N, CA and C atoms of all chains as a GROMACS GRO file, in nm:
protein
  645
    1UNK      N    1   9.651   9.280   5.269
    1UNK     CA    2   9.768   9.201   5.307
    1UNK      C    3   9.840   9.270   5.423
    2UNK      N    4   9.884   9.192   5.517
    2UNK     CA    5   9.953   9.249   5.631
    2UNK      C    6  10.104   9.244   5.609
    3UNK      N    7  10.170   9.355   5.630
    3UNK     CA    8  10.314   9.358   5.618
    3UNK      C    9  10.374   9.388   5.755
    4UNK      N   10  10.506   9.382   5.763
    4UNK     CA   11  10.567   9.411   5.893
    4UNK      C   12  10.555   9.559   5.928
    5UNK      N   13  10.510   9.641   5.831
    5UNK     CA   14  10.487   9.783   5.859
    5UNK      C   15  10.359   9.802   5.939
    6UNK      N   16  10.272   9.699   5.940
    6UNK     CA   17  10.145   9.708   6.013
    6UNK      C   18  10.156   9.655   6.155
    7UNK      N   19  10.277   9.626   6.198
    7UNK     CA   20  10.295   9.568   6.332
    7UNK      C   21  10.234   9.658   6.440
    8UNK      N   22  10.178   9.594   6.540
    8UNK     CA   23  10.116   9.671   6.648
    8UNK      C   24  10.206   9.676   6.772
    9UNK      N   25  10.332   9.636   6.754
    9UNK     CA   26  10.422   9.640   6.870
    9UNK      C   27  10.453   9.785   6.905
   10UNK      N   28  10.484   9.805   7.033
   10UNK     CA   29  10.505   9.941   7.081
   10UNK      C   30  10.637   9.998   7.030
   11UNK      N   31  10.639  10.130   7.019
   11UNK     CA   32  10.761  10.196   6.973
   11UNK      C   33  10.861  10.204   7.087
   12UNK      N   34  10.984  10.244   7.054
   12UNK     CA   35  11.087  10.260   7.158
   12UNK      C   36  11.044  10.366   7.259
   13UNK      N   37  10.982  10.473   7.210
   13UNK     CA   38  10.935  10.579   7.300
   13UNK      C   39  10.825  10.528   7.392
   14UNK      N   40  10.734  10.446   7.336
   14UNK     CA   41  10.627  10.387   7.419
   14UNK      C   42  10.687  10.304   7.532
   15UNK      N   43  10.787  10.224   7.495
   15UNK     CA   44  10.848  10.135   7.596
   15UNK      C   45  10.919  10.217   7.703
   16UNK      N   46  10.986  10.324   7.661
   16UNK     CA   47  11.058  10.408   7.758
   16UNK      C   48  10.958  10.474   7.854
   17UNK      N   49  10.847  10.524   7.798
   17UNK     CA   50  10.746  10.588   7.884
   17UNK      C   51  10.684  10.486   7.979
   18UNK      N   52  10.659  10.364   7.928
   18UNK     CA   53  10.602  10.259   8.013
   18UNK      C   54  10.697  10.223   8.125
   19UNK      N   55  10.827  10.213   8.092
   19UNK     CA   56  10.926  10.180   8.195
   19UNK      C   57  10.929  10.287   8.303
   20UNK      N   58  10.924  10.414   8.261
   20UNK     CA   59  10.928  10.524   8.357
   20UNK      C   60  10.804  10.518   8.448
   21UNK      N   61  10.690  10.485   8.388
   21UNK     CA   62  10.566  10.474   8.467
   21UNK      C   63  10.577  10.359   8.566
   22UNK      N   64  10.625  10.245   8.519
   22UNK     CA   65  10.636  10.128   8.608
   22UNK      C   66  10.733  10.158   8.724
   23UNK      N   67  10.841  10.233   8.694
   23UNK     CA   68  10.936  10.268   8.800
   23UNK      C   69  10.869  10.350   8.910
   24UNK      N   70  10.774  10.434   8.870
   24UNK     CA   71  10.700  10.515   8.969
   24UNK      C   72  10.590  10.433   9.035
   25UNK      N   73  10.517  10.356   8.952
   25UNK     CA   74  10.392  10.295   8.998
   25UNK      C   75  10.413  10.174   9.088
   26UNK      N   76  10.499  10.081   9.046
   26UNK     CA   77  10.508   9.955   9.120
   26UNK      C   78  10.562   9.970   9.262
   27UNK      N   79  10.667  10.051   9.285
   27UNK     CA   80  10.708  10.071   9.425
   27UNK      C   81  10.596  10.135   9.508
   28UNK      N   82  10.521  10.227   9.445
   28UNK     CA   83  10.413  10.295   9.518
   28UNK      C   84  10.303  10.196   9.556
   29UNK      N   85  10.262  10.111   9.461
   29UNK     CA   86  10.152  10.017   9.489
   29UNK      C   87  10.201   9.909   9.586
   30UNK      N   88  10.331   9.872   9.575
   30UNK     CA   89  10.386   9.775   9.670
   30UNK      C   90  10.388   9.835   9.811
   31UNK      N   91  10.427   9.962   9.820
   31UNK     CA   92  10.428  10.031   9.949
   31UNK      C   93  10.288  10.040  10.007
   32UNK      N   94  10.192  10.070   9.922
   32UNK     CA   95  10.052  10.078   9.966
   32UNK      C   96  10.006   9.943  10.022
   33UNK      N   97  10.037   9.836   9.949
   33UNK     CA   98   9.995   9.703   9.991
   33UNK      C   99  10.058   9.665  10.126
   34UNK      N  100  10.188   9.692  10.138
   34UNK     CA  101  10.258   9.658  10.262
   34UNK      C  102  10.200   9.736  10.380
   35UNK      N  103  10.183   9.867  10.361
   35UNK     CA  104  10.131   9.950  10.471
   35UNK      C  105   9.987   9.908  10.506
   36UNK      N  106   9.907   9.879  10.403
   36UNK     CA  107   9.768   9.838  10.427
   36UNK      C  108   9.763   9.708  10.508
   37UNK      N  109   9.844   9.610  10.466
   37UNK     CA  110   9.846   9.482  10.537
   37UNK      C  111   9.897   9.500  10.680
   38UNK      N  112   9.999   9.586  10.696
   38UNK     CA  113  10.054   9.611  10.830
   38UNK      C  114   9.950   9.678  10.920
   39UNK      N  115   9.878   9.772  10.864
   39UNK     CA  116   9.775   9.842  10.942
   39UNK      C  117   9.664   9.746  10.984
   40UNK      N  118   9.624   9.658  10.889
   40UNK     CA  119   9.518   9.562  10.920
   40UNK      C  120   9.565   9.464  11.030
   41UNK      N  121   9.694   9.422  11.018
   41UNK     CA  122   9.747   9.323  11.112
   41UNK      C  123   9.776   9.382  11.250
   42UNK      N  124   9.837   9.500  11.251
   42UNK     CA  125   9.888   9.553  11.379
   42UNK      C  126   9.831   9.689  11.417
   43UNK      N  127   9.739   9.740  11.339
   43UNK     CA  128   9.689   9.876  11.363
   43UNK      C  129   9.587   9.886  11.475
   44UNK      N  130   9.539   9.774  11.525
   44UNK     CA  131   9.438   9.776  11.631
   44UNK      C  132   9.311   9.847  11.587
   45UNK      N  133   9.269   9.820  11.464
   45UNK     CA  134   9.156   9.894  11.408
   45UNK      C  135   9.024   9.859  11.476
   46UNK      N  136   9.019   9.740  11.540
   46UNK     CA  137   8.894   9.704  11.607
   46UNK      C  138   8.895   9.741  11.755
   47UNK      N  139   8.996   9.822  11.796
   47UNK     CA  140   9.001   9.868  11.935
   47UNK      C  141   8.918   9.993  11.954
   48UNK      N  142   8.942  10.060  12.065
   48UNK     CA  143   8.863  10.180  12.095
   48UNK      C  144   8.949  10.306  12.101
   49UNK      N  145   9.082  10.287  12.092
   49UNK     CA  146   9.171  10.404  12.101
   49UNK      C  147   9.151  10.493  11.978
   50UNK      N  148   9.153  10.625  12.002
   50UNK     CA  149   9.132  10.716  11.890
   50UNK      C  150   9.251  10.714  11.793
   51UNK      N  151   9.365  10.663  11.840
   51UNK     CA  152   9.482  10.655  11.750
   51UNK      C  153   9.456  10.558  11.635
   52UNK      N  154   9.356  10.473  11.648
   52UNK     CA  155   9.329  10.377  11.540
   52UNK      C  156   9.290  10.449  11.411
   53UNK      N  157   9.236  10.572  11.424
   53UNK     CA  158   9.199  10.647  11.303
   53UNK      C  159   9.325  10.692  11.227
   54UNK      N  160   9.428  10.727  11.304
   54UNK     CA  161   9.555  10.764  11.241
   54UNK      C  162   9.611  10.644  11.165
   55UNK      N  163   9.606  10.527  11.233
   55UNK     CA  164   9.654  10.405  11.167
   55UNK      C  165   9.571  10.373  11.043
   56UNK      N  166   9.441  10.391  11.053
   56UNK     CA  167   9.353  10.358  10.940
   56UNK      C  168   9.384  10.446  10.818
   57UNK      N  169   9.429  10.570  10.846
   57UNK     CA  170   9.456  10.662  10.735
   57UNK      C  171   9.599  10.649  10.682
   58UNK      N  172   9.682  10.572  10.750
   58UNK     CA  173   9.823  10.561  10.711
   58UNK      C  174   9.843  10.516  10.564
   59UNK      N  175   9.762  10.422  10.512
   59UNK     CA  176   9.784  10.381  10.371
   59UNK      C  177   9.764  10.494  10.270
   60UNK      N  178   9.706  10.606  10.318
   60UNK     CA  179   9.690  10.719  10.226
   60UNK      C  180   9.826  10.772  10.178
   61UNK      N  181   9.929  10.761  10.265
   61UNK     CA  182  10.060  10.816  10.228
   61UNK      C  183  10.116  10.747  10.103
   62UNK      N  184  10.129  10.611  10.103
   62UNK     CA  185  10.175  10.548   9.978
   62UNK      C  186  10.073  10.561   9.864
   63UNK      N  187   9.944  10.574   9.900
   63UNK     CA  188   9.844  10.593   9.794
   63UNK      C  189   9.869  10.725   9.720
   64UNK      N  190   9.920  10.824   9.792
   64UNK     CA  191   9.953  10.951   9.726
   64UNK      C  192  10.067  10.932   9.625
   65UNK      N  193  10.156  10.836   9.655
   65UNK     CA  194  10.264  10.807   9.559
   65UNK      C  195  10.208  10.743   9.432
   66UNK      N  196  10.099  10.666   9.446
   66UNK     CA  197  10.033  10.609   9.328
   66UNK      C  198   9.974  10.722   9.244
   67UNK      N  199   9.910  10.817   9.312
   67UNK     CA  200   9.853  10.933   9.240
   67UNK      C  201   9.965  11.010   9.170
   68UNK      N  202  10.078  11.027   9.241
   68UNK     CA  203  10.193  11.097   9.182
   68UNK      C  204  10.241  11.024   9.056
   69UNK      N  205  10.242  10.890   9.060
   69UNK     CA  206  10.286  10.812   8.943
   69UNK      C  207  10.195  10.837   8.824
   70UNK      N  208  10.064  10.842   8.850
   70UNK     CA  209   9.968  10.864   8.741
   70UNK      C  210   9.983  11.006   8.685
   71UNK      N  211  10.001  11.104   8.774
   71UNK     CA  212  10.016  11.244   8.729
   71UNK      C  213  10.143  11.259   8.645
   72UNK      N  214  10.253  11.198   8.692
   72UNK     CA  215  10.378  11.206   8.615
   72UNK      C  216  10.363  11.136   8.480
   73UNK      N  217  10.289  11.025   8.476
   73UNK     CA  218  10.264  10.954   8.350
   73UNK      C  219  10.182  11.044   8.256
   74UNK      N  220  10.085  11.112   8.313
   74UNK     CA  221  10.000  11.201   8.234
   74UNK      C  222  10.084  11.310   8.167
   75UNK      N  223  10.187  11.357   8.236
   75UNK     CA  224  10.272  11.462   8.180
   75UNK      C  225  10.366  11.409   8.072
   76UNK      N  226  10.396  11.277   8.077
   76UNK     CA  227  10.490  11.220   7.980
   76UNK      C  228  10.423  11.187   7.847
   77UNK      N  229  10.294  11.150   7.852
   77UNK     CA  230  10.230  11.098   7.732
   77UNK      C  231  10.186  11.213   7.640
   78UNK      N  232  10.151  11.178   7.516
   78UNK     CA  233  10.117  11.282   7.418
   78UNK      C  234   9.970  11.325   7.430
   79UNK      N  235   9.933  11.423   7.349
   79UNK     CA  236   9.800  11.485   7.360
   79UNK      C  237   9.686  11.382   7.348
   80UNK      N  238   9.698  11.293   7.250
   80UNK     CA  239   9.591  11.196   7.226
   80UNK      C  240   9.574  11.102   7.346
   81UNK      N  241   9.688  11.053   7.397
   81UNK     CA  242   9.680  10.963   7.512
   81UNK      C  243   9.631  11.036   7.637
   82UNK      N  244   9.670  11.163   7.649
   82UNK     CA  245   9.618  11.243   7.762
   82UNK      C  246   9.466  11.253   7.753
   83UNK      N  247   9.416  11.276   7.631
   83UNK     CA  248   9.271  11.285   7.613
   83UNK      C  249   9.202  11.156   7.658
   84UNK      N  250   9.259  11.041   7.616
   84UNK     CA  251   9.200  10.912   7.652
   84UNK      C  252   9.203  10.890   7.803
   85UNK      N  253   9.320  10.922   7.863
   85UNK     CA  254   9.335  10.901   8.008
   85UNK      C  255   9.239  10.991   8.086
   86UNK      N  256   9.233  11.118   8.047
   86UNK     CA  257   9.146  11.212   8.119
   86UNK      C  258   8.998  11.178   8.097
   87UNK      N  259   8.966  11.129   7.977
   87UNK     CA  260   8.828  11.087   7.951
   87UNK      C  261   8.792  10.970   8.042
   88UNK      N  262   8.887  10.877   8.058
   88UNK     CA  263   8.865  10.764   8.147
   88UNK      C  264   8.846  10.808   8.291
   89UNK      N  265   8.932  10.902   8.335
   89UNK     CA  266   8.920  10.954   8.472
   89UNK      C  267   8.786  11.025   8.492
   90UNK      N  268   8.745  11.101   8.391
   90UNK     CA  269   8.616  11.172   8.400
   90UNK      C  270   8.501  11.073   8.409
   91UNK      N  271   8.509  10.964   8.333
   91UNK     CA  272   8.404  10.862   8.338
   91UNK      C  273   8.402  10.797   8.476
   92UNK      N  274   8.521  10.765   8.526
   92UNK     CA  275   8.531  10.705   8.660
   92UNK      C  276   8.472  10.798   8.765
   93UNK      N  277   8.501  10.927   8.754
   93UNK     CA  278   8.448  11.025   8.849
   93UNK      C  279   8.295  11.029   8.842
   94UNK      N  280   8.241  11.030   8.718
   94UNK     CA  281   8.095  11.036   8.702
   94UNK      C  282   8.028  10.911   8.761
   95UNK      N  283   8.089  10.795   8.737
   95UNK     CA  284   8.034  10.670   8.791
   95UNK      C  285   8.040  10.671   8.943
   96UNK      N  286   8.153  10.720   8.998
   96UNK     CA  287   8.167  10.726   9.144
   96UNK      C  288   8.062  10.820   9.204
   97UNK      N  289   8.040  10.935   9.139
   97UNK     CA  290   7.939  11.030   9.189
   97UNK      C  291   7.799  10.968   9.184
   98UNK      N  292   7.769  10.901   9.072
   98UNK     CA  293   7.637  10.839   9.059
   98UNK      C  294   7.620  10.731   9.166
   99UNK      N  295   7.726  10.655   9.191
   99UNK     CA  296   7.719  10.551   9.294
   99UNK      C  297   7.699  10.613   9.432
  100UNK      N  298   7.772  10.723   9.459
  100UNK     CA  299   7.762  10.788   9.590
  100UNK      C  300   7.620  10.841   9.612
  101UNK      N  301   7.562  10.900   9.508
  101UNK     CA  302   7.426  10.953   9.521
  101UNK      C  303   7.327  10.838   9.544
  102UNK      N  304   7.346  10.730   9.466
  102UNK     CA  305   7.256  10.615   9.481
  102UNK      C  306   7.262  10.558   9.622
  103UNK      N  307   7.386  10.537   9.672
  103UNK     CA  308   7.401  10.482   9.806
  103UNK      C  309   7.348  10.578   9.912
  104UNK      N  310   7.373  10.708   9.890
  104UNK     CA  311   7.323  10.809   9.984
  104UNK      C  312   7.171  10.808   9.992
  105UNK      N  313   7.106  10.797   9.877
  105UNK     CA  314   6.960  10.794   9.875
  105UNK      C  315   6.907  10.667   9.942
  106UNK      N  316   6.976  10.555   9.917
  106UNK     CA  317   6.935  10.430   9.980
  106UNK      C  318   6.946  10.440  10.132
  107UNK      N  319   7.056  10.505  10.178
  107UNK     CA  320   7.074  10.523  10.322
  107UNK      C  321   6.967  10.616  10.378
  108UNK      N  322   6.932  10.718  10.299
  108UNK     CA  323   6.824  10.808  10.342
  108UNK      C  324   6.694  10.730  10.359
  109UNK      N  325   6.677  10.631  10.272
  109UNK     CA  326   6.558  10.547  10.279
  109UNK      C  327   6.562  10.444  10.390
  110UNK      N  328   6.675  10.439  10.460
  110UNK     CA  329   6.683  10.349  10.575
  110UNK      C  330   6.763  10.224  10.552
  111UNK      N  331   6.819  10.208  10.433
  111UNK     CA  332   6.898  10.088  10.405
  111UNK      C  333   7.041  10.109  10.456
  112UNK      N  334   7.088  10.020  10.540
  112UNK     CA  335   7.225  10.029  10.590
  112UNK      C  336   7.318   9.958  10.492
  113UNK      N  337   7.410  10.033  10.430
  113UNK     CA  338   7.503   9.974  10.334
  113UNK      C  339   7.642   9.970  10.397
  114UNK      N  340   7.691   9.851  10.423
  114UNK     CA  341   7.824   9.837  10.481
  114UNK      C  342   7.931   9.862  10.374
  115UNK      N  343   8.036   9.933  10.412
  115UNK     CA  344   8.148   9.956  10.319
  115UNK      C  345   8.108  10.041  10.200
  116UNK      N  346   8.022  10.140  10.223
  116UNK     CA  347   7.972  10.222  10.111
  116UNK      C  348   8.087  10.294  10.040
  117UNK      N  349   8.185  10.340  10.119
  117UNK     CA  350   8.300  10.409  10.059
  117UNK      C  351   8.375  10.321   9.962
  118UNK      N  352   8.392  10.194  10.000
  118UNK     CA  353   8.463  10.101   9.911
  118UNK      C  354   8.380  10.069   9.787
  119UNK      N  355   8.248  10.067   9.802
  119UNK     CA  356   8.162  10.043   9.685
  119UNK      C  357   8.177  10.158   9.585
  120UNK      N  358   8.180  10.282   9.638
  120UNK     CA  359   8.196  10.400   9.551
  120UNK      C  360   8.332  10.394   9.482
  121UNK      N  361   8.434  10.360   9.561
  121UNK     CA  362   8.570  10.348   9.504
  121UNK      C  363   8.574  10.242   9.393
  122UNK      N  364   8.515  10.127   9.422
  122UNK     CA  365   8.515  10.018   9.323
  122UNK      C  366   8.440  10.056   9.196
  123UNK      N  367   8.327  10.123   9.214
  123UNK     CA  368   8.248  10.164   9.098
  123UNK      C  369   8.327  10.266   9.014
  124UNK      N  370   8.392  10.360   9.081
  124UNK     CA  371   8.472  10.460   9.008
  124UNK      C  372   8.586  10.396   8.932
  125UNK      N  373   8.656  10.303   8.998
  125UNK     CA  374   8.768  10.236   8.930
  125UNK      C  375   8.717  10.153   8.812
  126UNK      N  376   8.601  10.086   8.832
  126UNK     CA  377   8.545  10.006   8.723
  126UNK      C  378   8.507  10.096   8.606
  127UNK      N  379   8.451  10.213   8.636
  127UNK     CA  380   8.415  10.308   8.530
  127UNK      C  381   8.538  10.355   8.455
  128UNK      N  382   8.645  10.384   8.529
  128UNK     CA  383   8.771  10.426   8.466
  128UNK      C  384   8.825  10.313   8.376
  129UNK      N  385   8.825  10.192   8.432
  129UNK     CA  386   8.877  10.078   8.356
  129UNK      C  387   8.797  10.053   8.230
  130UNK      N  388   8.663  10.058   8.241
  130UNK     CA  389   8.578  10.034   8.124
  130UNK      C  390   8.602  10.140   8.017
  131UNK      N  391   8.614  10.265   8.061
  131UNK     CA  392   8.638  10.375   7.965
  131UNK      C  393   8.776  10.359   7.899
  132UNK      N  394   8.875  10.316   7.979
  132UNK     CA  395   9.009  10.296   7.924
  132UNK      C  396   9.008  10.184   7.820
  133UNK      N  397   8.937  10.076   7.850
  133UNK     CA  398   8.928   9.966   7.754
  133UNK      C  399   8.858  10.011   7.626
  134UNK      N  400   8.753  10.089   7.643
  134UNK     CA  401   8.679  10.141   7.526
  134UNK      C  402   8.766  10.231   7.442
  135UNK      N  403   8.852  10.310   7.507
  135UNK     CA  404   8.940  10.402   7.434
  135UNK      C  405   9.052  10.332   7.361
  136UNK      N  406   9.085  10.210   7.403
  136UNK     CA  407   9.196  10.137   7.340
  136UNK      C  408   9.153  10.065   7.212
  137UNK      N  409   9.025  10.060   7.186
  137UNK     CA  410   8.980   9.984   7.070
  137UNK      C  411   9.034  10.046   6.941
  138UNK      N  412   8.922  11.345   6.017
  138UNK     CA  413   8.981  11.411   5.901
  138UNK      C  414   9.061  11.309   5.821
  139UNK      N  415   9.037  11.307   5.689
  139UNK     CA  416   9.113  11.213   5.605
  139UNK      C  417   9.257  11.261   5.592
  140UNK      N  418   9.348  11.167   5.575
  140UNK     CA  419   9.487  11.207   5.556
  140UNK      C  420   9.564  11.099   5.481
  141UNK      N  421   9.684  11.135   5.435
  141UNK     CA  422   9.769  11.044   5.357
  141UNK      C  423   9.883  10.989   5.441
  142UNK      N  424   9.865  10.992   5.572
  142UNK     CA  425   9.976  10.956   5.661
  142UNK      C  426  10.024  10.812   5.638
  143UNK      N  427   9.929  10.721   5.624
  143UNK     CA  428   9.967  10.580   5.608
  143UNK      C  429  10.044  10.560   5.478
  144UNK      N  430   9.994  10.624   5.372
  144UNK     CA  431  10.063  10.613   5.242
  144UNK      C  432  10.205  10.667   5.249
  145UNK      N  433  10.218  10.785   5.311
  145UNK     CA  434  10.350  10.848   5.322
  145UNK      C  435  10.445  10.763   5.407
  146UNK      N  436  10.390  10.709   5.515
  146UNK     CA  437  10.472  10.624   5.605
  146UNK      C  438  10.519  10.499   5.533
  147UNK      N  439  10.426  10.431   5.466
  147UNK     CA  440  10.461  10.306   5.400
  147UNK      C  441  10.556  10.330   5.282
  148UNK      N  442  10.542  10.446   5.218
  148UNK     CA  443  10.633  10.478   5.107
  148UNK      C  444  10.777  10.487   5.155
  149UNK      N  445  10.794  10.521   5.282
  149UNK     CA  446  10.930  10.530   5.338
  149UNK      C  447  10.972  10.401   5.407
  150UNK      N  448  10.882  10.301   5.408
  150UNK     CA  449  10.915  10.173   5.468
  150UNK      C  450  10.919  10.177   5.620
  151UNK      N  451  10.843  10.268   5.679
  151UNK     CA  452  10.843  10.282   5.825
  151UNK      C  453  10.724  10.208   5.885
  152UNK      N  454  10.744  10.148   5.999
  152UNK     CA  455  10.631  10.093   6.076
  152UNK      C  456  10.567  10.208   6.154
  153UNK      N  457  10.451  10.182   6.210
  153UNK     CA  458  10.386  10.285   6.293
  153UNK      C  459  10.475  10.324   6.411
  154UNK      N  460  10.546  10.225   6.466
  154UNK     CA  461  10.633  10.251   6.580
  154UNK      C  462  10.748  10.345   6.543
  155UNK      N  463  10.804  10.324   6.423
  155UNK     CA  464  10.914  10.410   6.378
  155UNK      C  465  10.863  10.553   6.360
  156UNK      N  466  10.748  10.566   6.296
  156UNK     CA  467  10.691  10.700   6.276
  156UNK      C  468  10.660  10.765   6.412
  157UNK      N  469  10.608  10.684   6.504
  157UNK     CA  470  10.577  10.737   6.637
  157UNK      C  471  10.702  10.793   6.704
  158UNK      N  472  10.812  10.721   6.693
  158UNK     CA  473  10.937  10.770   6.754
  158UNK      C  474  10.986  10.897   6.686
  159UNK      N  475  10.970  10.904   6.553
  159UNK     CA  476  11.016  11.024   6.481
  159UNK      C  477  10.931  11.146   6.515
  160UNK      N  478  10.804  11.122   6.550
  160UNK     CA  479  10.714  11.234   6.584
  160UNK      C  480  10.707  11.257   6.736
  161UNK      N  481  10.773  11.171   6.812
  161UNK     CA  482  10.770  11.177   6.958
  161UNK      C  483  10.627  11.165   7.011
  162UNK      N  484  10.553  11.070   6.954
  162UNK     CA  485  10.419  11.036   7.006
  162UNK      C  486  10.414  10.884   7.022
  163UNK      N  487  10.302  10.832   7.070
  163UNK     CA  488  10.289  10.687   7.087
  163UNK      C  489  10.244  10.622   6.956
  164UNK      N  490  10.266  10.489   6.946
  164UNK     CA  491  10.218  10.416   6.828
  164UNK      C  492  10.067  10.421   6.822
  165UNK      N  493  10.003  10.420   6.938
  165UNK     CA  494   9.858  10.428   6.947
  165UNK      C  495   9.808  10.558   6.882
  166UNK      N  496   9.883  10.666   6.902
  166UNK     CA  497   9.845  10.795   6.845
  166UNK      C  498   9.860  10.794   6.694
  167UNK      N  499   9.969  10.733   6.644
  167UNK     CA  500   9.987  10.722   6.499
  167UNK      C  501   9.872  10.643   6.438
  168UNK      N  502   9.834  10.534   6.504
  168UNK     CA  503   9.723  10.452   6.454
  168UNK      C  504   9.593  10.533   6.452
  169UNK      N  505   9.569  10.611   6.557
  169UNK     CA  506   9.448  10.692   6.564
  169UNK      C  507   9.447  10.800   6.456
  170UNK      N  508   9.566  10.855   6.427
  170UNK     CA  509   9.576  10.956   6.321
  170UNK      C  510   9.546  10.893   6.185
  171UNK      N  511   9.606  10.777   6.161
  171UNK     CA  512   9.591  10.713   6.030
  171UNK      C  513   9.447  10.669   6.003
  172UNK      N  514   9.378  10.630   6.108
  172UNK     CA  515   9.241  10.582   6.091
  172UNK      C  516   9.138  10.696   6.103
  173UNK      N  517   9.188  10.818   6.121
  173UNK     CA  518   9.098  10.934   6.126
  173UNK      C  519   9.023  10.950   6.257
  174UNK      N  520   9.063  10.875   6.361
  174UNK     CA  521   8.994  10.887   6.490
  174UNK      C  522   9.045  11.006   6.570
  175UNK      N  523   9.158  11.060   6.528
  175UNK     CA  524   9.218  11.172   6.603
  175UNK      C  525   9.273  11.274   6.504
  176UNK      N  526   9.231  11.398   6.521
  176UNK     CA  527   9.287  11.508   6.442
  176UNK      C  528   9.403  11.567   6.522
  177UNK      N  529   9.519  11.581   6.458
  177UNK     CA  530   9.636  11.624   6.535
  177UNK      C  531   9.625  11.769   6.581
  178UNK      N  532   9.696  11.799   6.689
  178UNK     CA  533   9.708  11.939   6.731
  178UNK      C  534   9.790  12.011   6.625
  179UNK      N  535   9.786  12.144   6.627
  179UNK     CA  536   9.859  12.221   6.527
  179UNK      C  537  10.010  12.194   6.534
  180UNK      N  538  10.071  12.192   6.655
  180UNK     CA  539  10.216  12.162   6.659
  180UNK      C  540  10.248  12.024   6.601
  181UNK      N  541  10.163  11.924   6.628
  181UNK     CA  542  10.189  11.790   6.575
  181UNK      C  543  10.171  11.788   6.424
  182UNK      N  544  10.070  11.859   6.374
  182UNK     CA  545  10.050  11.866   6.228
  182UNK      C  546  10.172  11.928   6.161
  183UNK      N  547  10.231  12.030   6.223
  183UNK     CA  548  10.352  12.092   6.166
  183UNK      C  549  10.470  11.995   6.171
  184UNK      N  550  10.481  11.917   6.281
  184UNK     CA  551  10.590  11.819   6.288
  184UNK      C  552  10.576  11.715   6.178
  185UNK      N  553  10.452  11.671   6.154
  185UNK     CA  554  10.427  11.572   6.048
  185UNK      C  555  10.464  11.632   5.912
  186UNK      N  556  10.421  11.755   5.889
  186UNK     CA  557  10.449  11.820   5.760
  186UNK      C  558  10.600  11.835   5.739
  187UNK      N  559  10.671  11.874   5.845
  187UNK     CA  560  10.817  11.890   5.834
  187UNK      C  561  10.884  11.756   5.806
  188UNK      N  562  10.836  11.652   5.876
  188UNK     CA  563  10.898  11.520   5.861
  188UNK      C  564  10.884  11.468   5.718
  189UNK      N  565  10.765  11.486   5.660
  189UNK     CA  566  10.742  11.435   5.524
  189UNK      C  567  10.772  11.540   5.417
  190UNK      N  568  10.814  11.658   5.460
  190UNK     CA  569  10.852  11.766   5.367
  190UNK      C  570  10.740  11.796   5.269
  191UNK      N  571  10.621  11.805   5.322
  191UNK     CA  572  10.504  11.841   5.241
  191UNK      C  573  10.421  11.940   5.322
  192UNK      N  574  10.346  12.029   5.252
  192UNK     CA  575  10.258  12.120   5.327
  192UNK      C  576  10.147  12.044   5.400
  193UNK      N  577  10.099  12.102   5.508
  193UNK     CA  578   9.995  12.036   5.588
  193UNK      C  579   9.874  11.998   5.502
  194UNK      N  580   9.834  12.091   5.414
  194UNK     CA  581   9.712  12.065   5.336
  194UNK      C  582   9.733  11.956   5.230
  195UNK      N  583   9.859  11.921   5.204
  195UNK     CA  584   9.884  11.810   5.112
  195UNK      C  585   9.876  11.676   5.184
  196UNK      N  586   9.878  11.680   5.315
  196UNK     CA  587   9.872  11.556   5.394
  196UNK      C  588   9.732  11.536   5.452
  197UNK      N  589   9.675  11.646   5.502
  197UNK     CA  590   9.542  11.636   5.565
  197UNK      C  591   9.435  11.699   5.478
  198UNK      N  592   9.322  11.631   5.468
  198UNK     CA  593   9.210  11.681   5.388
  198UNK      C  594   9.089  11.698   5.480
  199UNK      N  595   9.054  11.824   5.511
  199UNK     CA  596   8.941  11.844   5.603
  199UNK      C  597   8.810  11.794   5.545
  200UNK      N  598   8.799  11.787   5.411
  200UNK     CA  599   8.680  11.731   5.346
  200UNK      C  600   8.552  11.794   5.393
  201UNK      N  601   8.460  11.710   5.439
  201UNK     CA  602   8.328  11.759   5.477
  201UNK      C  603   8.332  11.844   5.603
  202UNK      N  604   8.434  11.822   5.690
  202UNK     CA  605   8.445  11.902   5.813
  202UNK      C  606   8.452  12.050   5.778
  203UNK      N  607   8.540  12.081   5.679
  203UNK     CA  608   8.558  12.221   5.643
  203UNK      C  609   8.431  12.277   5.578
  204UNK      N  610   8.369  12.196   5.490
  204UNK     CA  611   8.246  12.241   5.425
  204UNK      C  612   8.139  12.271   5.530
  205UNK      N  613   8.131  12.184   5.631
  205UNK     CA  614   8.030  12.204   5.736
  205UNK      C  615   8.061  12.330   5.816
  206UNK      N  616   8.192  12.352   5.844
  206UNK     CA  617   8.230  12.470   5.922
  206UNK      C  618   8.201  12.597   5.843
  207UNK      N  619   8.233  12.596   5.713
  207UNK     CA  620   8.206  12.713   5.629
  207UNK      C  621   8.056  12.739   5.624
  208UNK      N  622   7.979  12.630   5.609
  208UNK     CA  623   7.833  12.642   5.607
  208UNK      C  624   7.779  12.701   5.736
  209UNK      N  625   7.836  12.656   5.849
  209UNK     CA  626   7.790  12.704   5.979
  209UNK      C  627   7.825  12.852   5.995
  210UNK      N  628   7.946  12.891   5.948
  210UNK     CA  629   7.986  13.032   5.958
  210UNK      C  630   7.893  13.118   5.874
  211UNK      N  631   7.858  13.067   5.754
  211UNK     CA  632   7.768  13.142   5.666
  211UNK      C  633   7.632  13.159   5.730
  212UNK      N  634   7.583  13.054   5.796
  212UNK     CA  635   7.452  13.060   5.862
  212UNK      C  636   7.455  13.159   5.978
  213UNK      N  637   7.569  13.163   6.052
  213UNK     CA  638   7.582  13.257   6.164
  213UNK      C  639   7.582  13.401   6.116
  214UNK      N  640   7.646  13.424   5.998
  214UNK     CA  641   7.658  13.561   5.947
  214UNK      C  642   7.524  13.616   5.901
  215UNK      N  643   7.433  13.524   5.861
  215UNK     CA  644   7.303  13.572   5.811
  215UNK      C  645   7.212  13.619   5.924
   0.00000   0.00000   0.00000
């Protein structure tokens, strides 16, 4: 029999930690999106000036704020949640490495893979997400 | 590791969220503890014992884990 003691709603502490994370994360990801769109629109990335590389790397600055949000969240959560989060990150890293090696070998074999860096990034994020979903069960 | 956490919590009429706040952990962690998917760290085990005013060994039962560890230590000593 299910009672109200079995509720799966988050605790007050969970909500406070989530709010603190959102306060860090959402401005950072919004900043990243704005800078990325601005760079694509006005960065002259398809030109020949060497300054285009500086523009191309500009979204890294707000991306660092996203990393900061995750690190600060990692420090706020308890041991068990840290284990789950770090396990997810480790899985994402392993998937990204495997993808990088696979793409590298394919390129060695003569296959030209466009956007290989983004493929590695996507694979790593997918690995992290899958591991996080598995840990939440 | 088996434990009596759920019984102790329900005896006090607390939800998992309430217990989580009292232990300063997440509800997810309380659920993992109750279902035996997570063995608490020593500081957390002491916090649980203090909260329920019972010794740690009255709440947590290492069961086969301890028997296996003792067996392994015995095998190493031989």
